[in-house]
C-alpha positions as CSV (number, residue, x, y, z in Angstrom):
1,M,-148.3,-171.1,-142.1
2,F,-149.3,-167.7,-143.3
3,S,-147.6,-165.5,-140.6
4,T,-144.0,-164.3,-140.2
5,P,-142.3,-166.8,-137.8
6,T,-141.8,-165.7,-134.3
7,P,-138.3,-165.9,-132.8
8,L,-139.5,-168.9,-130.8
9,Q,-140.6,-170.5,-133.9
10,M,-137.4,-169.9,-135.9
11,R,-135.5,-171.3,-132.8
12,L,-137.8,-174.5,-133.0
13,I,-137.1,-174.9,-136.7
14,V,-133.3,-174.5,-136.1
15,L,-133.7,-177.2,-133.3
16,L,-135.5,-179.5,-135.7
17,W,-132.9,-179.2,-138.3
18,L,-130.2,-180.0,-135.8
19,L,-132.2,-183.1,-134.5
20,L,-132.6,-184.5,-138.0
21,T,-129.0,-183.7,-139.4
22,L,-126.7,-184.2,-136.5
23,P,-127.3,-187.9,-135.9
24,M,-126.5,-188.7,-139.5
25,A,-123.5,-186.0,-139.6
26,L,-122.0,-187.7,-136.4
27,F,-122.5,-191.3,-136.9
28,L,-122.9,-192.2,-140.7
29,G,-119.5,-191.2,-142.3
30,Y,-119.0,-188.4,-144.8
31,G,-122.2,-189.1,-146.8
32,S,-123.7,-191.2,-149.4
33,D,-122.4,-189.1,-152.4
34,P,-118.8,-190.6,-153.2
35,D,-117.6,-187.0,-153.8
36,A,-117.8,-186.4,-150.1
37,W,-115.2,-189.1,-149.5
38,I,-113.1,-187.8,-152.3
39,M,-113.3,-184.5,-150.9
40,A,-112.2,-185.9,-147.4
41,H,-109.2,-187.8,-149.0
42,T,-108.3,-184.7,-150.9
43,G,-108.1,-182.8,-147.4
44,E,-105.6,-185.4,-146.2
45,R,-103.7,-185.3,-149.3
46,M,-103.4,-181.4,-149.1
47,L,-102.3,-181.5,-145.5
48,E,-99.7,-184.1,-146.4
49,A,-98.4,-182.3,-149.4
50,G,-98.7,-178.9,-147.9
51,R,-100.3,-177.4,-150.9
52,Y,-103.7,-177.1,-152.7
53,I,-105.0,-180.2,-154.5
54,S,-108.2,-180.3,-156.5
55,S,-110.6,-183.0,-155.4
56,R,-112.2,-183.1,-158.9
57,T,-113.2,-181.2,-162.1
58,T,-112.9,-177.6,-161.4
59,G,-111.8,-177.6,-157.7
60,F,-113.8,-176.5,-154.8
61,P,-111.1,-174.5,-153.0
62,L,-112.9,-173.3,-149.7
63,M,-114.5,-176.7,-149.1
64,E,-111.3,-178.5,-149.8
65,G,-109.5,-176.1,-147.5
66,W,-112.1,-176.9,-144.7
67,M,-111.6,-180.6,-145.2
68,A,-107.7,-180.1,-144.9
69,L,-108.3,-178.1,-141.7
70,A,-110.7,-180.8,-140.4
71,A,-108.1,-183.5,-141.2
72,W,-105.4,-181.3,-139.4
73,L,-107.6,-181.2,-136.3
74,G,-108.2,-185.1,-136.6
75,G,-111.9,-184.8,-136.3
76,G,-112.9,-187.3,-139.2
77,A,-116.3,-187.3,-140.8
78,A,-118.0,-186.0,-137.5
79,L,-116.0,-182.7,-137.7
80,S,-116.0,-182.2,-141.3
81,N,-119.8,-182.7,-141.7
82,L,-120.5,-180.0,-139.2
83,L,-119.8,-177.2,-141.8
84,S,-122.9,-178.4,-143.6
85,V,-124.9,-178.6,-140.5
86,F,-124.0,-175.0,-139.6
87,S,-124.4,-173.9,-143.2
88,G,-128.0,-175.1,-142.9
89,V,-128.6,-173.1,-139.7
90,M,-127.2,-170.1,-141.5
91,L,-129.5,-170.7,-144.5
92,L,-132.5,-171.0,-142.3
93,L,-131.7,-167.7,-140.5
94,G,-131.4,-166.1,-144.1
95,L,-134.8,-167.4,-144.7
96,G,-135.9,-166.0,-141.5
97,Q,-134.4,-162.6,-142.4
98,L,-136.3,-162.8,-145.7
99,A,-139.6,-163.5,-144.2
100,R,-139.3,-160.6,-141.9
101,G,-138.6,-158.4,-144.8
102,G,-141.8,-159.6,-146.6
103,A,-140.5,-161.8,-149.2
104,F,-142.8,-164.6,-148.7
105,R,-146.7,-164.8,-148.9
106,H,-146.8,-168.1,-146.6
107,P,-143.5,-167.6,-144.6
108,L,-143.6,-170.6,-142.0
109,A,-144.7,-172.8,-144.8
110,V,-141.7,-171.8,-147.1
111,I,-139.1,-172.1,-144.5
112,L,-140.3,-175.5,-143.1
113,T,-140.5,-176.8,-146.6
114,I,-137.2,-175.9,-147.6
115,A,-135.6,-177.1,-144.2
116,L,-137.4,-180.5,-144.4
117,M,-136.8,-181.2,-148.1
118,P,-135.0,-184.6,-148.2
119,M,-132.1,-183.4,-150.6
120,M,-131.5,-180.6,-148.1
121,L,-131.4,-182.9,-145.1
122,K,-129.1,-185.3,-146.9
123,N,-126.6,-182.7,-148.2
124,G,-126.8,-180.8,-144.7
125,A,-125.3,-183.9,-143.0
126,S,-122.6,-184.6,-145.4
127,S,-119.2,-183.2,-146.3
128,M,-120.7,-181.6,-149.4
129,D,-120.2,-178.0,-150.8
130,Y,-123.9,-177.6,-151.8
131,L,-125.2,-176.2,-148.3
132,P,-122.1,-173.7,-147.5
133,A,-122.7,-172.1,-151.1
134,M,-126.4,-172.0,-150.8
135,A,-126.3,-170.4,-147.4
136,L,-124.3,-167.6,-148.9
137,M,-126.7,-167.2,-151.8
138,T,-129.6,-167.1,-149.5
139,W,-128.0,-164.2,-147.5
140,A,-127.1,-162.6,-150.6
141,Y,-130.9,-162.4,-151.5
142,A,-131.8,-161.2,-148.1
143,K,-129.0,-158.5,-148.6
144,L,-130.5,-157.3,-151.9
145,R,-133.9,-156.9,-150.2
146,D,-132.1,-155.1,-147.3
147,D,-130.7,-152.5,-149.9
148,Q,-127.2,-153.8,-149.6
149,P,-126.4,-154.8,-152.9
150,Y,-122.5,-154.8,-152.6
151,V,-122.7,-157.1,-149.6
152,A,-124.8,-159.3,-151.7
153,A,-122.1,-159.3,-154.3
154,L,-119.4,-160.2,-152.0
155,L,-121.5,-163.1,-150.6
156,I,-122.0,-164.4,-154.3
157,G,-118.4,-164.3,-154.9
158,A,-117.5,-166.2,-151.6
159,A,-119.9,-168.8,-152.6
160,C,-117.9,-169.6,-155.7
161,G,-115.1,-170.8,-153.3
162,F,-117.4,-173.6,-152.2
163,R,-119.0,-174.3,-155.5
164,P,-117.7,-172.3,-158.6
165,T,-121.0,-172.5,-160.4
166,S,-122.5,-170.3,-157.6
167,G,-121.3,-167.3,-159.6
168,L,-124.4,-167.7,-161.7
169,Y,-126.3,-166.2,-158.8
170,A,-124.9,-162.8,-160.0
171,L,-127.5,-163.1,-162.9
172,P,-130.6,-163.3,-160.8
173,A,-129.2,-160.6,-158.5
174,M,-128.9,-158.2,-161.6
175,A,-132.4,-159.1,-162.7
176,W,-133.7,-158.2,-159.2
177,I,-131.8,-154.9,-159.3
178,L,-133.0,-153.9,-162.8
179,V,-136.5,-154.7,-162.1
180,Q,-136.4,-153.0,-158.7
181,G,-135.2,-149.8,-160.6
182,G,-131.7,-149.8,-159.4
183,G,-130.3,-149.3,-162.8
184,F,-127.9,-151.0,-165.2
185,K,-124.8,-149.3,-163.7
186,L,-125.6,-150.6,-160.1
187,A,-126.2,-154.0,-161.7
188,M,-122.9,-154.1,-163.5
189,R,-121.0,-153.0,-160.3
190,V,-122.8,-155.9,-158.5
191,F,-121.7,-158.3,-161.2
192,L,-118.1,-157.1,-161.2
193,I,-117.8,-157.2,-157.4
194,A,-119.1,-160.7,-157.5
195,F,-116.8,-161.8,-160.4
196,F,-113.5,-160.5,-158.7
197,T,-114.5,-161.7,-155.3
198,G,-115.4,-165.0,-156.9
199,M,-111.9,-165.1,-158.8
200,A,-110.2,-164.5,-155.4
201,A,-112.2,-167.2,-153.7
202,F,-111.4,-169.7,-156.6
203,S,-107.9,-168.5,-156.9
204,P,-106.1,-171.5,-155.3
205,S,-107.6,-173.7,-158.2
206,L,-106.8,-171.1,-161.0
207,Y,-103.2,-170.7,-159.5
208,T,-102.5,-174.4,-159.6
209,Y,-104.4,-175.7,-162.5
210,G,-105.4,-172.7,-164.6
211,I,-108.8,-172.1,-166.3
212,P,-110.7,-175.5,-166.1
213,L,-111.6,-176.6,-169.5
214,S,-114.0,-179.5,-168.8
215,V,-116.4,-180.0,-166.1
216,T,-118.0,-183.2,-167.4
217,S,-117.7,-186.9,-166.3
218,D,-114.6,-188.8,-167.5
219,I,-117.0,-191.6,-168.5
220,P,-117.9,-190.8,-172.2
221,L,-121.7,-191.2,-172.8
222,A,-123.5,-191.3,-176.1
223,A,-126.0,-188.3,-176.5
224,K,-129.1,-190.4,-176.2
225,K,-127.9,-192.0,-173.1
226,L,-127.0,-188.7,-171.6
227,I,-130.5,-187.4,-172.3
228,L,-132.0,-190.5,-170.8
229,I,-129.8,-190.3,-167.7
230,G,-130.5,-186.6,-167.5
231,G,-134.3,-186.9,-167.6
232,Y,-134.1,-189.7,-164.9
233,H,-132.2,-187.6,-162.6
234,F,-134.3,-184.3,-163.4
235,L,-137.4,-186.5,-162.2
236,N,-135.4,-187.7,-159.0
237,F,-134.8,-183.9,-158.1
238,L,-138.2,-183.7,-156.5
239,G,-139.4,-187.1,-156.8
240,H,-140.8,-188.8,-160.0
241,A,-144.6,-188.2,-159.2
242,Q,-143.9,-184.8,-157.6
243,S,-142.0,-183.5,-160.8
244,L,-144.8,-184.6,-163.0
245,I,-147.2,-182.6,-161.0
246,V,-145.2,-179.5,-159.8
247,W,-143.4,-178.5,-163.1
248,P,-146.6,-178.5,-165.3
249,L,-148.5,-176.7,-162.4
250,L,-145.7,-174.1,-162.2
251,A,-146.0,-173.5,-166.0
252,W,-149.8,-173.3,-165.7
253,L,-149.6,-170.8,-162.8
254,L,-147.2,-168.6,-164.8
255,W,-149.4,-168.8,-167.9
256,R,-152.6,-167.9,-165.8
257,R,-151.2,-164.8,-164.3
258,R,-149.9,-163.7,-167.6
259,A,-153.2,-164.3,-169.1
260,A,-154.9,-162.3,-166.5
261,G,-152.7,-159.3,-167.4
262,E,-150.2,-159.5,-164.5
263,K,-146.9,-158.4,-165.5
264,L,-144.7,-160.9,-163.7
265,S,-141.6,-159.3,-164.9
266,A,-142.4,-156.2,-162.9
267,N,-142.1,-158.3,-159.6
268,P,-138.2,-158.4,-158.7
269,D,-138.8,-161.5,-156.5
270,V,-140.4,-163.3,-159.3
271,A,-137.7,-162.1,-161.7
272,L,-134.9,-163.3,-159.4
273,H,-136.6,-166.7,-158.9
274,L,-137.3,-167.4,-162.6
275,T,-133.7,-166.4,-163.5
276,V,-132.2,-168.8,-160.9
277,I,-134.4,-171.6,-162.3
278,A,-133.5,-170.9,-165.7
279,S,-129.7,-170.4,-165.1
280,W,-129.4,-173.7,-163.2
281,L,-131.6,-175.7,-165.7
282,L,-129.4,-174.5,-168.5
283,L,-126.2,-175.6,-166.5
284,Y,-127.8,-178.9,-165.6
285,M,-128.1,-179.6,-169.4
286,L,-124.5,-179.4,-169.9
287,S,-123.8,-182.2,-167.3
288,P,-127.1,-183.8,-166.1
289,L,-125.3,-186.5,-164.2
290,E,-126.7,-185.9,-160.6
291,P,-129.9,-184.5,-159.4
292,E,-128.1,-182.5,-156.7
293,Y,-126.5,-180.3,-159.8
294,L,-130.1,-178.6,-159.5
295,I,-130.3,-178.2,-155.7
296,P,-129.2,-174.6,-155.8
297,M,-132.6,-173.6,-157.4
298,L,-134.6,-175.6,-154.9
299,P,-135.2,-172.6,-152.6
300,S,-136.3,-170.6,-155.6
301,L,-138.7,-173.0,-156.9
302,I,-140.4,-173.2,-153.5
303,M,-140.5,-169.4,-153.2
304,L,-141.8,-168.9,-156.7
305,L,-144.6,-171.4,-155.9
306,D,-145.3,-169.4,-152.8
307,Q,-145.6,-166.2,-155.0
308,L,-148.0,-167.7,-157.4
309,A,-150.2,-170.4,-155.6
310,T,-153.1,-169.8,-153.1
311,G,-152.6,-170.4,-149.5
312,R,-154.1,-173.9,-149.6
313,A,-152.8,-174.9,-152.9
314,F,-149.3,-174.0,-151.7
315,V,-149.5,-176.0,-148.4
316,A,-150.8,-179.0,-150.5
317,L,-147.7,-178.5,-152.9
318,C,-145.4,-178.5,-149.8
319,A,-147.0,-181.7,-148.5
320,L,-146.6,-183.3,-152.0
321,L,-142.8,-182.4,-152.0
322,L,-142.4,-183.7,-148.4
323,F,-144.1,-186.8,-149.3
324,N,-140.7,-187.8,-150.8
325,H,-139.8,-188.8,-147.3
326,V,-142.3,-191.7,-147.3
327,G,-142.0,-193.1,-150.7
328,N,-141.2,-192.4,-154.2
329,I,-142.6,-193.9,-157.5
330,D,-139.6,-195.0,-159.6
331,T,-139.6,-195.5,-163.4
332,L,-136.2,-197.6,-163.4
333,G,-136.2,-201.4,-163.7
334,G,-133.6,-204.2,-164.5
335,V,-130.1,-204.2,-163.2
336,S,-127.0,-202.2,-163.9
337,G,-126.2,-202.0,-167.6
338,H,-129.5,-203.5,-168.5
339,R,-132.1,-201.0,-167.6
340,Y,-135.8,-200.6,-168.7
341,V,-138.9,-198.7,-167.8
342,E,-140.9,-200.1,-164.8
343,L,-142.9,-198.4,-162.4
344,S,-142.3,-199.2,-158.7
345,L,-142.7,-197.7,-155.3
346,K,-139.3,-197.1,-153.4
347,P,-138.9,-196.3,-149.7
348,G,-138.4,-192.6,-149.1
349,Y,-135.5,-190.6,-150.2
350,L,-133.7,-190.0,-146.7
351,Y,-134.2,-193.7,-145.9
352,R,-132.3,-194.7,-148.9
353,D,-129.6,-192.3,-148.2
354,I,-129.2,-193.5,-144.7
355,Q,-129.1,-197.2,-146.0
356,D,-126.3,-196.2,-148.5
357,R,-124.3,-194.6,-145.7
358,R,-124.6,-197.6,-143.6
359,F,-123.5,-199.6,-146.6
360,K,-120.3,-197.6,-147.2
361,L,-119.3,-198.0,-143.6
362,S,-120.1,-201.9,-143.5
363,F,-118.1,-202.1,-146.8
364,R,-115.0,-200.4,-145.3
365,A,-115.3,-202.8,-142.3
366,A,-115.6,-205.8,-144.6
367,A,-112.6,-204.7,-146.8
368,N,-110.3,-204.0,-143.9
369,A,-110.9,-207.3,-142.6
370,Y,-110.7,-209.3,-146.0
371,H,-107.4,-210.9,-146.7
372,P,-107.4,-213.1,-149.9
373,Q,-104.8,-215.7,-150.6
374,Q,-104.1,-214.4,-154.0
375,P,-103.7,-210.9,-155.3
376,T,-107.3,-209.7,-155.8
377,L,-108.7,-206.5,-157.5
378,L,-112.3,-205.7,-156.7
379,M,-113.4,-202.9,-159.2
380,Y,-115.6,-201.0,-156.7
381,G,-115.4,-199.1,-153.4
382,D,-111.9,-197.3,-153.5
383,L,-113.5,-193.9,-153.3
384,W,-114.8,-194.2,-149.9
385,M,-111.9,-196.6,-148.5
386,A,-109.1,-194.1,-148.5
387,P,-110.1,-191.5,-146.0
388,H,-108.8,-192.0,-142.4
389,N,-107.6,-195.6,-143.4
390,P,-103.9,-195.8,-142.9
391,A,-104.1,-199.6,-143.6
392,W,-104.5,-198.8,-147.3
393,R,-102.2,-197.0,-149.8
394,K,-101.9,-196.2,-153.6
395,H,-100.3,-199.1,-155.5
396,P,-96.8,-198.1,-156.6
397,D,-97.6,-198.4,-160.2
398,G,-99.6,-195.2,-160.6
399,D,-101.0,-196.0,-163.9
400,L,-103.0,-198.8,-162.4
401,K,-104.8,-196.4,-160.1
402,M,-105.4,-198.9,-157.5
403,L,-105.8,-198.5,-153.6
404,C,-104.2,-201.7,-151.9
405,Q,-104.0,-203.0,-148.5
406,V,-100.6,-202.2,-146.8
407,D,-100.5,-205.8,-145.2
408,G,-102.8,-207.8,-147.7
409,K,-103.5,-208.7,-151.3
410,L,-106.7,-206.8,-151.8
411,C,-106.8,-203.7,-154.1
412,L,-109.7,-201.7,-155.0
413,R,-110.4,-199.2,-158.0
414,R,-112.8,-198.2,-160.6
415,P,-113.5,-200.6,-163.5
416,V,-110.6,-201.1,-165.7
417,Q,-111.2,-200.0,-169.4
418,E,-107.8,-200.4,-171.2
419,R,-106.7,-203.8,-172.4
420,E,-103.1,-203.1,-171.4
421,H,-104.0,-202.7,-168.0
422,F,-106.1,-206.0,-168.0
423,E,-103.0,-207.6,-169.4
424,K,-100.6,-206.3,-167.0
425,L,-102.9,-207.2,-164.1
426,K,-103.2,-210.8,-165.4
427,Q,-99.4,-211.1,-165.7
428,M,-99.1,-209.9,-162.1
429,G,-101.3,-212.8,-161.0
430,Y,-104.5,-210.8,-160.0
431,R,-108.0,-212.1,-159.9
432,M,-110.1,-209.3,-161.3
433,V,-113.7,-209.1,-159.8
434,L,-116.5,-206.8,-160.9
435,W,-119.8,-206.5,-158.6
436,S,-122.6,-206.8,-160.7
437,G,-123.9,-203.5,-159.4
438,R,-121.2,-201.8,-161.5
439,N,-121.9,-203.4,-165.0
440,W,-123.5,-200.0,-166.0
441,E,-120.1,-198.4,-166.3
442,Y,-119.2,-200.9,-168.9
443,A,-122.3,-200.8,-170.6
444,A,-122.1,-196.9,-170.7
445,T,-118.8,-196.9,-172.7
446,G,-119.6,-200.1,-174.8
447,N,-116.6,-201.7,-173.6
448,T,-116.8,-205.6,-174.1
449,I,-113.0,-206.4,-173.5
450,W,-113.6,-206.8,-169.9
451,R,-115.5,-210.0,-170.3
452,E,-112.2,-211.9,-171.3
453,Y,-110.6,-210.9,-167.9
454,V,-113.2,-210.3,-165.3
455,E,-115.1,-212.5,-162.9
456,V,-118.5,-211.0,-161.9
457,V,-120.1,-211.6,-158.6
458,D,-123.6,-210.9,-157.6
459,S,-123.2,-210.7,-153.9
460,L,-120.5,-208.7,-152.0
461,D,-121.7,-210.8,-148.8
462,D,-120.4,-213.8,-150.6
463,F,-117.2,-212.3,-152.0
464,F,-116.2,-210.8,-148.4
465,G,-117.6,-213.8,-146.5
466,R,-119.5,-211.6,-144.1
467,P,-122.6,-209.7,-144.3
468,I,-122.8,-206.2,-145.7
469,V,-125.6,-204.2,-144.0
470,G,-127.4,-201.3,-145.7
471,R,-128.0,-201.0,-149.3
472,P,-126.1,-198.8,-152.0
473,I,-128.2,-196.1,-153.9
474,Q,-128.0,-197.4,-157.6
């Protein structure tokens, strides 16, 4: 745990990563995150249109380009997921490079913990943009320590093509250079190289849509509700129990070192990690809607604990973080739209993720086979029905935003909010159905009109007339 990993140990860690991620990547669809399925459908749309199309918010050009290539190659989820699997391997190799350069006090524990964190494994087996960007940022850190700051800047800029917020990593890089003694001019050159490289990587979105003015959810949320949701997701980032231990302990370790007269600001590695954590926490406050938004700071959090804690304490913290595989203490009770605080023990993070992926695949099979007698709109599931599913198409009336069976009467979409759309669908003879697990979207917006039009079903098994395996993450 305390020595630099040997080449054999690194190969075994990579093999372990592949053994854990490949089965999910090859057999469980694009991922539990609906954005992965949106990205896959965007790749197909780009291939069909012959031009760049943004999947959501700012656009993620390099990831969307990869999804279009995967669609062109006809590989489906198994192929497109391999980019994240490979990115995880590259991230681990970057950590190995950092370990050989003396960046860690407990190298093997750092690398194993980062590799085995549930959120890393989840995203390492999904068609999401987090791991490709994080691999590039990890190698940027390694290149800084190898005295190659301009290469580091290029890698940071390239990461923006996968996830535009990766450009924030230029700030930690500048902090590292300034504390290391590289000077303000070098720091600014690194910033400018990263900026212009990032603009080039992000240029398909800029050229097509211009500068993005909003990166927030299209579901309007009151400030109080947003704070509660953000706090819940923040606790979910490490696990509720883990968060309540790790974050106060980190603050205490920093205070203790400072009280002992140690100048942490004089350590370039600590300066980088603190700047990473501060940058992504501030960014998260702007849109605290998913715990994954914090994942780019996960390696720095573990590396910072490695710098501050003693050997045994650090290993104990790593074990605590990895306990999220076994179970997680939750604070959420009630059902969608009617939540309250209630302590409960949930199964491990990755188990819940796998069950969600199974649910999405089972839902697809059930929706493909279901043929109602009258036109029916189920306000759920359209996001993961569209990719690689020629039996479905968009409804000709684009304002309705429905995905419909080509040879059937079932349509899917997100919950309708506008009265005029309710009225139009009613006149068209649609039975409008809401699964009770989606009540939260109406509760969040305060919309009560829907009760006049919508039938609520508690069981998707009963709706489809067949069992749905797995369980969605709510």
